[in-house]
C-alpha positions in Angstrom: -9.5 -7.4 30.7 -7.7 -4.0 30.9 -4.5 -3.6 28.9 -1.3 -1.7 29.4 0.6 -0.4 26.4 3.9 0.9 27.7 6.8 2.2 25.7 9.2 1.5 28.6 9.2 -0.3 32.0 11.2 0.7 35.1 11.6 -0.8 38.6 12.2 1.6 41.5 12.3 1.3 45.3 10.3 3.5 47.6 9.9 3.0 51.4 11.8 -0.3 51.1 9.2 -1.6 48.6 9.7 -2.4 45.0 7.5 -0.8 42.4 7.1 -1.3 38.7 6.6 1.9 36.7 5.4 2.1 33.1 5.8 5.0 30.7 2.4 6.3 31.7 4.0 7.3 35.1 1.8 4.9 37.2 3.7 2.7 39.7 2.5 -0.7 40.9 3.8 -2.4 44.0 5.6 -5.7 43.4 4.5 -8.5 45.6 6.7 -11.2 47.2 5.4 -13.6 44.4 6.9 -11.2 41.8 3.5 -10.1 40.6 1.7 -6.8 40.2 -2.0 -6.0 40.1 -3.5 -3.5 37.8 -7.2 -3.2 38.5 -8.5 -6.7 37.9 -5.5 -8.1 36.2 -2.5 -9.8 37.7 0.8 -9.7 35.8 3.7 -12.1 36.4 7.2 -10.7 36.3 9.8 -12.7 34.4 13.4 -12.0 35.4 15.2 -15.4 35.1 15.8 -18.0 32.4 14.5 -20.7 34.8 11.1 -19.0 34.9 11.0 -19.1 31.1 12.0 -22.8 30.9 9.2 -23.8 33.3 6.6 -22.0 31.2 7.7 -23.3 27.9 6.6 -26.8 29.0 3.0 -25.7 29.6 3.0 -22.8 27.0 1.4 -20.4 29.5 2.9 -17.0 29.2 -0.4 -15.1 29.6 -0.1 -11.7 31.4 3.7 -12.0 31.8 6.0 -9.0 31.9 9.5 -9.9 30.6 11.9 -7.5 32.4 14.9 -9.1 30.6 15.9 -9.6 27.0 14.4 -12.9 25.9 16.0 -15.4 23.5 13.8 -18.3 22.4 16.0 -19.1 19.4 15.6 -22.6 17.9 13.2 -23.7 20.7 10.2 -25.9 20.1 6.8 -25.2 21.6 4.9 -28.5 21.7 1.8 -27.3 23.5 -0.7 -24.6 22.7 1.1 -21.4 23.6 -0.6 -18.3 25.1 1.2 -14.9 25.3 -2.0 -12.9 25.6 -1.6 -9.5 27.2 2.1 -10.1 27.8 4.6 -7.2 27.8 8.2 -7.6 26.5 10.1 -4.7 28.2 13.3 -5.7 26.3 14.0 -7.2 22.9 12.7 -10.6 22.1 14.2 -13.2 19.8 12.0 -16.0 18.4 14.5 -16.9 15.6 13.9 -20.3 14.0 11.3 -21.2 16.7 8.7 -23.9 15.9 5.2 -23.6 17.3 3.5 -27.1 16.9 0.1 -26.0 18.2 -1.9 -22.8 18.2 -0.1 -19.7 19.4 -1.8 -16.5 20.7 -0.1 -13.1 20.9 -3.4 -11.2 21.5 -2.9 -7.7 22.8 0.8 -8.3 23.4 3.1 -5.3 23.6 6.7 -5.4 22.2 8.5 -2.4 23.5 11.7 -3.2 21.6 12.6 -5.1 18.5 10.8 -8.4 18.0 12.5 -11.0 15.8 10.3 -13.8 14.4 12.5 -14.6 11.4 12.5 -18.2 10.1 9.7 -19.1 12.6 7.4 -21.9 11.7 3.7 -21.6 12.8 2.3 -25.1 12.1 -1.2 -24.1 13.5 -3.2 -20.9 13.8 -1.1 -17.8 14.8 -2.9 -14.8 16.3 -1.4 -11.4 16.8 -4.8 -9.8 17.2 -4.4 -6.2 18.6 -0.7 -6.8 19.2 1.5 -3.6 19.4 5.0 -3.4 18.0 6.7 -0.3 19.3 10.0 -1.0 17.5 10.8 -3.1 14.4 8.8 -6.3 13.7 10.8 -8.8 11.8 9.1 -11.9 10.3 11.7 -12.6 7.6 11.1 -16.0 6.0 8.6 -17.0 8.6 6.1 -19.7 7.6 2.4 -19.7 8.6 0.9 -23.1 7.8 -2.6 -22.2 9.1 -4.4 -18.9 9.6 -2.4 -15.8 10.4 -4.3 -13.0 12.2 -2.8 -9.5 12.5 -6.1 -7.7 12.8 -5.9 -5.0 14.0 -2.2 -5.1 15.0 -0.2 -1.9 15.3 3.3 -1.5 13.7 4.9 1.7 14.9 8.2 1.1 13.1 9.1 -0.9 10.0 7.2 -4.2 9.5 9.3 -6.7 7.7 7.5 -9.7 6.1 10.1 -10.3 3.4 9.8 -13.9 2.0 7.1 -14.9 4.4 4.8 -17.8 3.3 1.1 -17.7 4.2 -0.4 -21.1 3.4 -3.9 -20.1 4.6 -5.7 -16.9 4.9 -3.7 -13.9 6.1 -5.8 -11.2 7.8 -4.4 -7.7 8.3 -7.7 -5.8 8.2 -7.6 -2.7 10.4 -3.9 -3.1 11.0 -1.9 0.1 11.3 1.5 0.4 9.6 3.1 3.7 10.6 6.3 3.1 8.7 7.2 0.9 5.7 5.4 -2.4 5.3 7.7 -4.8 3.4 6.1 -7.9 1.8 8.8 -8.4 -0.8 8.8 -12.0 -2.2 6.0 -13.0 0.2 3.6 -15.8 -0.9 -0.1 -15.7 -0.1 -1.6 -19.0 -1.0 -5.1 -17.9 0.1 -6.8 -14.6 0.5 -4.7 -11.7 1.9 -7.0 -9.2 3.6 -5.8 -5.6 4.2 -9.2 -4.0 4.2 -9.5 -0.8 6.3 -5.7 -1.0 7.1 -3.8 2.2 7.7 -0.4 2.9 6.0 2.0 5.7 6.8 4.5 5.0 4.1 5.3 2.6 1.2 3.6 -0.8 1.0 6.1 -3.0 -0.9 4.7 -6.2 -2.5 7.4 -6.4 -5.1 7.8 -9.9 -6.5 5.1 -11.2 -4.1 2.6 -13.9 -5.1 -1.1 -13.6 -4.5 -2.9 -16.8 -5.5 -6.3 -15.7 -4.4 -7.7 -12.3 -3.6 -5.7 -9.3 -2.3 -8.2 -7.3 -0.2 -7.4 -3.5 -0.4 -10.9 -2.2 0.3 -10.9 1.3 1.9 -7.4 1.5 3.2 -6.1 4.8 4.6 -2.9 6.9 4.9 -1.9 7.5 8.5 -1.7 11.3 8.5 -4.5 12.7 6.5 -6.8 9.6 6.4 -7.5 9.9 2.7 -7.8 6.8 0.6 -4.4 7.0 -1.0 -1.7 4.3 -0.8 1.9 4.4 -2.1 2.0 0.9 -3.4 4.7 -1.2 -5.1 3.5 -4.1 -7.2 6.5 -4.4 -9.5 6.9 -8.0 -10.8 4.0 -9.1 -8.5 1.7 -12.0 -9.4 -1.9 -11.1 -8.5 -5.0 -13.1 -9.3 -7.6 -10.7 -8.1 -7.7 -7.4 -6.1 -10.6 -5.9 -4.1 -9.6 -2.2 -4.4 -13.0 -0.6 -4.3 -12.6 3.1 -3.7 -8.9 3.0 -2.8 -6.7 5.3 -4.8 -3.0 4.6 -5.3 0.1 6.8 -5.5 2.9 5.0 -7.2 6.4 6.0 -8.4 6.9 3.1 -10.8 5.0 2.3 -14.0 5.0 -1.4 -13.5 2.7 -1.2 -10.5 -0.1 0.5 -12.5 0.6 -2.0 -15.3 -0.1 -4.8 -12.8 -3.2 -3.0 -11.5 -4.5 -2.5 -15.1 -3.9 -6.2 -16.0 -5.8 -7.3 -12.9 -8.7 -4.9 -13.6 -9.0 -6.3 -17.1 -8.9 -9.8 -15.8 -11.8 -8.8 -13.5 -13.7 -7.2 -16.5 -13.5 -3.9 -14.7 -13.0 -1.7 -17.8 -13.5 1.6 -15.9 -10.8 0.9 -13.3 -8.5 -0.5 -16.0 -8.9 2.8 -17.9 -8.0 4.8 -14.7 -4.9 2.7 -14.1 -4.0 3.0 -17.8 -4.0 6.8 -17.5 -2.0 6.7 -14.3 0.5 4.2 -15.9 1.1 6.7 -18.7 1.4 9.7 -16.3 3.9 7.8 -14.2 6.0 6.9 -17.3 5.7 10.5 -18.5 7.1 11.9 -15.2 10.0 9.4 -15.4 11.3 10.7 -18.8 13.6 13.6 -19.3 13.0 16.5 -21.6 15.7 15.3 -23.9 13.8 12.1 -24.7 11.4 12.4 -27.7 8.8 10.2 -26.0 8.4 12.9 -23.3 7.1 15.3 -25.9 4.8 12.7 -27.6 3.3 11.7 -24.2 3.1 15.4 -23.2 1.0 16.1 -26.3 -1.2 13.0 -25.6 -1.8 14.2 -22.1 -2.6 17.8 -23.2 -4.9 16.6 -26.1 -7.0 14.0 -24.4 -5.5 12.8 -21.1 -4.0 9.8 -22.8 -7.2 9.0 -24.7 -9.5 9.1 -21.7 -11.1 12.6 -21.8 -13.5 13.3 -24.7 -14.2 16.8 -23.3 -10.6 17.8 -23.3 -10.0 16.5 -26.8 -13.0 18.5 -28.2 -11.9 21.7 -26.3 -8.4 21.3 -27.7 -9.7 21.0 -31.2 -11.9 24.1 -30.8 -9.0 26.0 -29.3 -6.6 25.1 -32.1 -9.2 25.9 -34.8 -9.8 29.3 -33.3 -6.1 30.1 -32.8 -5.1 29.2 -36.4 -8.2 31.0 -37.9 -7.2 34.2 -36.1 -3.5 33.8 -37.1 -4.5 33.4 -40.8 -7.6 35.6 -41.2 -7.5 37.8 -38.2 -10.8 39.0 -36.8 -12.5 39.0 -40.2 -15.9 37.3 -39.8 -17.0 35.2 -42.8 -19.5 32.4 -42.2 -18.6 30.4 -45.4 -14.8 30.8 -44.7 -15.3 29.6 -41.1 -17.3 26.5 -42.2 -14.8 25.6 -44.9 -11.9 26.2 -42.4 -13.4 23.9 -39.8 -14.2 21.1 -42.3 -11.7 18.2 -42.1 -12.3 17.8 -45.9 -11.0 21.2 -46.9 -7.4 21.1 -48.1 -7.0 24.2 -50.4 -6.5 27.4 -48.5 -6.9 29.5 -51.7 -10.6 28.4 -51.9 -11.2 29.6 -48.3 -9.4 32.9 -47.9 -8.2 35.7 -50.2 -4.8 37.5 -50.1 -2.8 34.4 -48.8 1.0 34.6 -48.5 3.6 31.8 -47.9 3.4 32.1 -44.1 -0.3 31.5 -44.1 0.2 28.4 -46.2 2.6 27.0 -43.6 0.2 27.8 -40.8 -2.7 26.1 -42.7 -0.5 23.0 -43.2 0.3 22.7 -39.5 -3.4 23.4 -38.6 -4.6 20.5 -40.9 -2.0 18.1 -39.3 -3.2 19.1 -35.8 -6.8 18.9 -36.8 -6.4 15.3 -38.1 -4.5 14.3 -34.9 -7.1 15.9 -32.6 -10.0 14.3 -34.5 -8.3 11.0 -33.9 -7.9 11.8 -30.2 -11.7 12.5 -30.0 -12.5 9.2 -31.7 -10.1 7.4 -29.4 -11.5 9.0 -26.2 -15.1 8.2 -27.3 -14.0 4.5 -27.6 -12.2 4.5 -24.2 -14.6 1.9 -22.8 -14.4 -0.5 -25.8 -10.9 -0.3 -27.1 -8.2 -2.6 -26.1 -5.8 -1.2 -23.5 
C-alpha cells in the first residue's frame, strides 16, 4: 500500500470540484462520499465528530484523513483499533484514553502535536513506521504489553517522561531528530534502541531498566558516526548492549553508570574506557582554582588516567632527559647517565661533579617525578587487572 507523508493538508475548489492538496503539491479530487483515491488506496475524510463517534464503536480508522483537530480525551476503545496509514492534518489529543484491545498506528502521519499522555495500552501497541512531524507526548503513558516504535520517526521532541513499559519496548531503527526524553521511564523488560538515530540528547535520567538496554550501533543524525550524547544520571541499569557505540556525555555520573554496568558484565576493557571518560568529564568540569584540576591534569598527561603504558614510559623518558640536560648539560658520561636513570640513586654528588644548590633542588624534583611516573607505569600495566 502506498503511503503519503504530508506536512500540511489543504482543500481547494477548482471547476466547481473540491480537491485535497498535500504539501507535495499533488491534488486529489474529493468524491461525493468524501473520499479520495491515491493510486490503489482510498482515504476517508473525517470532518465531523459524528463520523468519529461511529468509528470508535468498530475501532476502524484505517486510511482516514482527519481534517479537523481531534480530541479523544478520556474515551475508551473496547474493540481492536486500527489507525494504519491514517493522516492527522491537525492536532490530536488522546489524553487519558484507554485501549482495551490491540491498537495499530502503523505508518500514521501526525502533522501537528500528538498528545498520548496518561494513555493506557492494555494490549499490544504498534507505532511501526509512524511519523511525528511535531512534538510527540507520551507523558505517563502505560504500555501493558508490547510497545513497537520500530522504525518510527520523531521530527520534533519525543517525550516519554514517566512512561511504563511492562513488556518489551522496541525502538530499533527509530529516528529522533530532536531530544528524546525518557526521564523516570520504567522498562520492565528489554528496551531495544539498536540502529536508532539520535539528533540530540537521549535523556534516561532516573529511568529503570530491569533487563537489557539495547544500544547496538546507534547513530547521530547529521554525520552518522556512532556517537550518542547520553544522560544516565541516577539511572538503574541491569545490562547494556553497547557494542561499538561511542558516547559523548557532559556529566560524570553517566560514565560512572556505564562503567558499573560494564564491570557487572565482566567487560573490563569497556569499563576501562568508561573509567577514562569519567575522569576526563570530571576534569573538564573543574575550574583552574580547584587543586583537583591540577592533580587530574597531571594524571591525564602522565598516563591518560592510568590507561596508557606508552604515554607513561614516554613521559618518564622525557622527564629524565630534561632534568639531565638541566643539571649536566650536553656532557656525555655513560656511568653518570646510568646512575641518573636508576631509581635507587639518591646522592647527586656521587653522580656528577661541580654541583651547586640549584642542581640539588632540580635533582630532588626529578626524583619525586621519577617515583610518581614509575608508579604510573606500573598502574597502567595493571589496567586490566586492577580494581576500578
